[in-house]
C-alpha positions as CSV (number, residue, x, y, z in Angstrom):
1,M,148.8,270.8,-41.6
2,N,147.5,267.4,-39.4
3,Q,145.2,268.2,-36.7
4,A,147.3,267.9,-34.2
5,S,149.2,270.8,-35.7
6,S,146.0,272.9,-36.0
7,F,145.0,273.0,-33.1
8,L,148.6,273.9,-31.5
9,F,148.7,276.7,-34.3
10,R,144.9,277.8,-32.9
11,L,146.3,277.6,-29.5
12,S,149.4,279.8,-30.1
13,F,147.4,282.1,-31.9
14,A,144.9,282.6,-29.2
15,V,147.4,282.7,-26.1
16,I,149.6,285.6,-28.5
17,M,146.2,287.4,-29.0
18,L,145.6,287.5,-25.6
19,L,148.9,288.3,-24.6
20,S,148.5,291.2,-26.9
21,F,144.9,292.7,-25.4
22,L,146.3,292.5,-22.2
23,S,149.5,294.5,-22.9
24,S,147.4,297.2,-24.5
25,S,144.3,297.1,-22.8
26,A,145.5,296.7,-19.2
27,P,146.3,299.4,-16.8
28,A,150.2,299.2,-15.4
29,H,150.7,297.1,-12.3
30,A,150.2,299.1,-9.2
31,V,153.8,300.7,-7.3
32,D,154.7,298.2,-4.5
33,N,155.3,300.4,-2.0
34,G,152.8,299.0,0.2
35,L,151.0,302.8,0.6
36,A,148.6,304.7,-0.3
37,R,146.0,301.4,-0.3
38,T,143.0,304.0,0.2
39,P,143.5,307.6,-1.2
40,P,145.4,310.0,0.6
41,M,144.0,312.9,2.8
42,G,145.6,315.7,4.3
43,W,146.3,319.7,3.7
44,N,149.1,321.0,1.6
45,S,150.1,324.5,1.5
46,W,150.3,325.8,-1.5
47,N,146.4,326.8,-2.7
48,R,145.7,329.1,0.0
49,F,149.1,330.2,1.2
50,R,151.8,330.0,-2.0
51,C,155.5,330.9,-1.2
52,D,155.3,334.4,0.5
53,D,153.2,333.4,3.2
54,L,154.8,329.5,4.4
55,N,156.3,329.4,7.3
56,E,157.1,326.9,10.9
57,K,154.6,329.2,12.8
58,L,151.8,328.7,10.1
59,V,152.5,325.1,9.2
60,R,152.6,324.4,13.3
61,Q,149.3,326.0,13.5
62,T,147.6,323.8,11.1
63,A,148.8,320.9,12.5
64,D,147.6,322.0,15.7
65,A,143.8,322.8,13.6
66,I,143.9,319.5,12.1
67,A,144.5,317.0,15.2
68,T,141.9,319.1,17.5
69,N,139.0,320.2,14.7
70,G,137.7,317.3,13.5
71,M,139.9,316.9,10.8
72,R,142.4,314.2,12.1
73,D,139.2,312.3,13.7
74,V,137.6,311.8,10.5
75,G,141.2,310.6,8.2
76,Y,143.1,314.0,6.9
77,Q,146.8,312.8,8.1
78,Y,149.2,314.6,6.0
79,V,150.4,318.0,6.7
80,V,152.4,319.2,3.5
81,L,154.9,321.6,2.5
82,D,154.8,322.9,-0.8
83,D,157.2,325.2,-2.5
84,C,159.7,327.5,-0.6
85,W,160.5,325.4,2.5
86,Q,164.1,324.6,1.0
87,L,166.5,327.4,-0.3
88,S,169.9,326.5,-1.3
89,R,172.3,323.1,-1.5
90,D,175.5,323.1,0.9
91,A,179.1,322.3,-0.6
92,Q,178.3,318.5,0.0
93,G,175.0,318.8,-2.6
94,N,172.4,318.6,0.7
95,I,169.5,320.1,0.3
96,V,169.3,323.0,3.1
97,A,166.2,324.3,4.3
98,D,165.1,328.0,4.3
99,L,166.0,328.9,7.8
100,A,164.5,332.4,7.6
101,K,160.9,330.9,7.1
102,F,162.2,327.4,9.2
103,P,164.0,328.0,12.2
104,S,163.8,325.2,14.3
105,G,165.0,322.8,10.6
106,I,162.3,320.3,8.7
107,K,163.5,317.8,11.2
108,A,162.1,319.5,14.5
109,L,158.8,320.6,12.0
110,A,158.2,316.6,11.2
111,D,158.5,315.7,14.9
112,Y,156.3,318.3,15.9
113,I,153.9,317.0,13.5
114,H,154.0,313.0,14.2
115,E,153.9,314.3,18.1
116,K,150.2,315.4,17.0
117,G,149.4,311.7,15.7
118,L,149.6,313.1,11.7
119,K,152.3,312.6,8.8
120,F,154.3,315.1,7.2
121,G,154.8,315.7,3.4
122,L,157.2,317.6,1.3
123,Y,157.8,319.4,-1.9
124,T,160.7,319.1,-4.8
125,D,160.7,319.5,-8.4
126,A,161.8,316.7,-11.0
127,G,164.1,319.9,-13.1
128,M,167.0,321.8,-11.7
129,K,164.9,324.0,-10.3
130,T,161.2,324.3,-8.5
131,C,158.5,326.3,-10.2
132,E,159.3,329.0,-7.8
133,G,163.3,328.6,-8.5
134,R,163.8,327.0,-5.4
135,P,166.5,324.0,-5.7
136,G,165.0,320.8,-7.6
137,S,166.1,317.2,-7.3
138,L,167.9,316.5,-10.7
139,G,170.8,314.6,-10.2
140,H,170.2,314.6,-6.5
141,E,167.3,312.2,-6.3
142,Y,169.1,309.8,-4.4
143,Q,170.8,311.7,-2.0
144,D,167.5,313.8,-1.1
145,A,165.4,310.7,-0.9
146,K,168.2,309.8,2.4
147,Q,167.9,313.2,3.6
148,Y,163.8,313.6,3.3
149,A,164.1,309.8,5.4
150,M,166.3,311.1,8.0
151,W,164.1,314.0,8.4
152,G,161.0,311.9,8.6
153,V,159.2,312.5,5.5
154,D,155.9,310.5,4.7
155,Y,154.9,311.8,1.1
156,L,156.7,313.4,-0.9
157,K,155.1,315.6,-4.2
158,E,157.5,316.1,-6.7
159,D,156.5,318.6,-9.5
160,W,157.8,319.1,-13.1
161,C,159.2,323.0,-13.7
162,S,162.6,324.0,-15.3
163,T,163.2,320.6,-16.6
164,L,165.6,319.9,-19.3
165,P,164.3,319.5,-23.1
166,T,165.4,315.8,-23.1
167,Q,164.1,314.4,-20.0
168,N,161.0,312.1,-20.1
169,A,158.5,311.7,-17.2
170,E,158.1,308.4,-16.8
171,S,162.3,307.9,-16.3
172,S,162.8,311.0,-14.0
173,Y,159.8,310.0,-11.6
174,T,161.3,306.4,-12.0
175,V,164.3,307.1,-10.5
176,M,162.6,308.8,-7.2
177,R,160.8,306.0,-6.8
178,D,163.9,303.5,-7.0
179,A,165.3,306.5,-4.7
180,L,162.2,306.1,-2.1
181,A,162.4,302.4,-2.0
182,V,166.1,302.2,-1.1
183,S,166.1,305.3,1.5
184,G,164.7,303.6,4.6
185,R,161.2,305.0,5.2
186,P,158.3,304.3,3.4
187,I,157.2,307.4,1.8
188,V,154.0,307.8,-0.6
189,F,155.2,309.3,-3.9
190,S,153.1,312.0,-5.5
191,I,153.5,312.7,-9.1
192,C,152.6,316.2,-10.1
193,E,153.2,316.7,-14.1
194,W,150.2,318.1,-14.2
195,G,148.6,315.6,-17.0
196,S,150.7,316.5,-19.4
197,T,151.8,312.9,-20.5
198,N,148.7,310.9,-19.9
199,P,150.6,309.5,-16.6
200,W,147.5,307.1,-16.2
201,L,149.1,305.0,-18.4
202,W,152.4,304.6,-16.9
203,A,152.4,306.3,-13.4
204,G,150.4,303.5,-11.9
205,A,153.4,301.6,-11.5
206,V,155.8,304.6,-10.4
207,G,153.7,306.6,-7.6
208,N,151.0,306.5,-5.1
209,M,149.1,309.4,-7.1
210,W,149.5,311.2,-10.3
211,R,148.3,314.7,-11.4
212,S,145.2,313.6,-14.3
213,T,144.8,317.5,-15.0
214,G,146.4,320.8,-14.8
215,D,146.5,323.2,-11.3
216,I,142.9,323.5,-9.8
217,L,142.0,327.5,-10.2
218,D,139.5,328.5,-7.3
219,C,136.6,328.8,-9.9
220,W,133.8,327.2,-11.7
221,Q,134.8,328.5,-14.7
222,C,137.5,331.2,-15.6
223,K,141.3,331.0,-17.6
224,M,144.5,332.4,-16.3
225,S,147.3,333.1,-18.6
226,W,149.3,330.6,-17.2
227,G,147.4,327.9,-17.0
228,G,145.4,325.8,-15.0
229,N,141.7,324.1,-15.1
230,S,138.8,325.3,-13.5
231,L,136.4,323.2,-11.3
232,S,133.9,322.6,-14.7
233,E,136.7,321.5,-16.8
234,I,138.3,319.2,-13.8
235,L,135.3,317.7,-14.2
236,D,135.3,316.7,-18.2
237,L,138.9,316.0,-17.7
238,M,138.3,312.9,-15.4
239,S,135.8,311.4,-17.2
240,G,137.4,307.9,-19.1
241,I,140.4,307.6,-16.9
242,G,139.1,306.1,-13.8
243,S,140.1,302.3,-14.6
244,Y,143.7,302.9,-14.3
245,S,143.7,304.0,-10.6
246,G,142.7,301.8,-7.5
247,P,144.4,300.2,-4.0
248,G,147.9,301.8,-4.2
249,H,147.9,304.2,-7.2
250,W,145.0,306.9,-7.4
251,N,144.2,309.7,-10.3
252,D,144.5,313.2,-8.7
253,P,142.7,316.0,-9.8
254,D,144.7,318.4,-7.4
255,M,144.3,319.8,-4.0
256,L,141.1,320.7,-3.0
257,Q,140.0,324.7,-3.5
258,V,137.2,324.3,-0.5
259,G,136.6,327.6,1.1
260,N,139.4,329.1,-0.1
261,G,136.6,332.2,-1.5
262,G,136.4,331.7,-5.2
263,M,133.5,329.6,-5.6
264,T,130.0,329.5,-3.7
265,E,129.2,326.5,-1.1
266,D,127.1,324.5,-3.9
267,E,130.4,324.7,-6.0
268,Y,132.6,323.7,-3.2
269,R,130.4,320.3,-2.7
270,T,130.9,319.3,-6.1
271,N,134.9,319.9,-5.5
272,F,134.9,317.7,-2.3
273,G,131.8,315.2,-3.5
274,M,133.3,315.0,-6.8
275,W,136.4,314.1,-6.0
276,A,135.3,311.4,-3.5
277,I,133.6,309.6,-6.7
278,F,137.1,309.9,-8.3
279,A,138.4,308.2,-5.8
280,A,140.8,311.0,-5.5
281,P,143.2,312.5,-3.0
282,L,141.5,314.4,-0.5
283,I,144.3,317.2,0.2
284,A,142.7,319.9,1.8
285,G,144.3,323.3,0.5
286,N,142.5,325.6,2.5
287,D,143.2,327.7,6.0
288,V,142.1,325.0,8.7
289,V,143.2,327.4,11.7
290,H,140.3,330.4,10.2
291,M,137.9,328.1,8.1
292,S,134.4,328.9,8.4
293,T,131.7,326.4,9.5
294,A,130.2,325.6,6.5
295,T,133.5,324.9,5.2
296,R,134.8,322.4,7.9
297,E,130.9,320.9,7.5
298,I,131.8,319.8,3.7
299,L,135.5,318.7,5.1
300,T,134.6,316.7,7.7
301,N,131.4,314.8,5.9
302,K,132.0,311.5,7.0
303,E,129.4,309.7,5.0
304,V,131.3,311.7,1.5
305,I,134.6,310.8,3.0
306,A,133.3,306.9,3.3
307,I,133.1,307.0,-0.5
308,D,136.1,308.5,-1.1
309,Q,138.0,306.0,1.3
310,D,136.0,302.8,0.3
311,P,138.2,299.8,0.2
312,L,137.1,298.7,-3.0
313,G,139.0,301.7,-4.6
314,Q,137.2,301.7,-7.6
315,A,136.7,305.3,-9.4
316,G,133.2,306.5,-9.8
317,S,132.2,306.8,-14.1
318,R,129.9,309.5,-15.7
319,V,126.7,307.1,-16.8
320,M,124.5,309.7,-18.1
321,K,125.3,313.1,-19.5
322,T,122.2,314.8,-20.9
323,G,123.6,318.9,-22.2
324,N,124.5,320.2,-18.7
325,L,123.0,317.5,-16.2
326,E,125.3,314.2,-15.5
327,V,125.1,311.2,-13.4
328,W,128.0,309.8,-11.5
329,S,128.2,306.3,-10.5
330,K,130.6,304.7,-7.7
331,Q,130.3,300.6,-7.2
332,L,131.3,300.4,-3.8
333,A,132.9,297.2,-1.6
334,D,129.6,296.0,-0.2
335,G,128.0,295.8,-3.7
336,S,125.9,299.4,-3.1
337,R,126.5,302.2,-5.6
338,A,127.0,306.1,-4.5
339,V,126.1,308.5,-6.9
340,A,126.7,312.1,-7.9
341,M,123.5,314.0,-9.7
342,L,125.8,317.0,-11.2
343,N,124.2,320.3,-12.5
344,K,126.6,322.2,-14.3
345,G,123.8,324.3,-16.0
346,E,123.0,328.1,-15.0
347,S,119.9,327.2,-13.0
348,P,118.4,324.7,-10.9
349,A,116.8,321.5,-12.4
350,K,115.6,318.3,-11.5
351,I,117.6,314.8,-11.9
352,A,117.1,311.5,-12.3
353,V,118.9,308.3,-12.2
354,N,117.3,305.5,-13.4
355,W,118.4,302.0,-11.5
356,N,119.8,300.5,-15.0
357,N,122.4,303.5,-15.4
358,I,124.0,301.7,-12.5
359,G,124.2,298.7,-13.0
360,Y,120.7,297.6,-11.2
361,P,117.9,296.0,-12.6
362,T,114.7,298.7,-13.2
363,D,112.4,296.3,-10.9
364,L,114.7,296.3,-7.9
365,T,113.9,298.1,-4.9
366,A,116.6,299.4,-2.8
367,S,116.9,302.2,-0.1
368,V,118.3,305.7,-0.7
369,R,120.1,307.6,1.3
370,D,121.3,311.8,1.2
371,L,124.8,312.3,2.0
372,W,124.6,316.2,2.5
373,S,121.8,316.2,4.8
374,H,122.4,312.8,6.2
375,K,118.9,311.1,5.7
376,D,117.2,308.0,4.6
377,I,115.1,308.8,1.6
378,G,113.3,305.4,1.7
379,R,113.2,302.5,0.0
380,L,112.4,303.4,-3.9
381,K,112.2,300.8,-7.0
382,G,113.5,301.8,-10.4
383,S,114.6,305.4,-10.0
384,Y,115.4,308.5,-8.1
385,S,115.3,312.0,-9.0
386,A,116.2,315.1,-6.7
387,E,116.4,318.7,-7.8
388,V,120.6,319.5,-7.9
389,P,120.7,323.7,-7.6
390,I,123.4,325.4,-10.1
391,H,127.1,324.0,-10.6
392,G,125.9,321.5,-7.3
393,I,125.5,318.1,-6.9
394,V,122.8,315.7,-4.9
395,M,124.6,312.6,-3.5
396,V,123.2,309.7,-2.7
397,T,123.9,305.8,-1.4
398,V,121.7,303.0,-3.4
399,K,121.4,300.2,-1.2
400,P,119.6,296.8,-2.1
């Protein structure tokens, strides 16, 4: 082999290896619908109201509350009906709403929500039936997408119940993605297959968000016979997958449980604050009409919301773990860091964040601000430590 041939061989080999590396290690290209450039914020009916309590009056009251209680002002947009809004299909196969629950119809409800300066979302399922036995979208994807667009839907959540044994998640959700793309209306697409097929590996090219865990339970640590994940479990499941999300495509550890009564106020701060560190959608799942002052203050904390909505769109990662004590760090667009000191233990504990854990030199002096107390801590060199309550977090920004 002469010198020129040897050079071309080495060059070709290098190109092949580079392409192989990129195809095996890079996340899928983001879905190209121009939506959800920051994680979506809104409200979903399921966690608090399930099936029996969902109705038109409730949804209108919820929209009224979001528009007037400060939630809309800090970024909450989507009012989403989960399972049980639909009843059947007509002779032409069109999806029919449950008029006993929604006597004015879905279009009128969407119009009402839009008049409040909010956006409207619906739920469907990739199988024959929804999880509550209502009609799913399998075989009707294009027909349903067109109907949703005509109604004024801005956000669609698609579940994964009653699917066929031969049904493939990526293929099924791609069909709905394509149906939404030609529906005539921009619609955020939320994939909900409970993280069962490692969707972060493929869903970035299909949906704007994908469930990365099972259904969230309203508890710190518990089990249910039907499945689901406690908050403590979800915090572990979210470690290591942040690099797959970004503007337009987000890991989704499920709706928030903040305010639903099964956890302490510190645990609910952890729920909300860690979702911000994850760059996860902030979808409230409580009764926002009758929520307590403490719940409203958590859900409308502008400084924590700013971390979630940071335009860089980089998800945080766990940078220190010692037993039940952890530090998570998230790079922000201005070069600063958002830091969560997380105590998963059963007693209060002091946790320290060292600058070298979050990508700064140890001799750097930086400004530290507490995001829950809304207070500047001061300019510190090398590290910061704080007492963290049981199952709680301390959240700060560290800015050089």
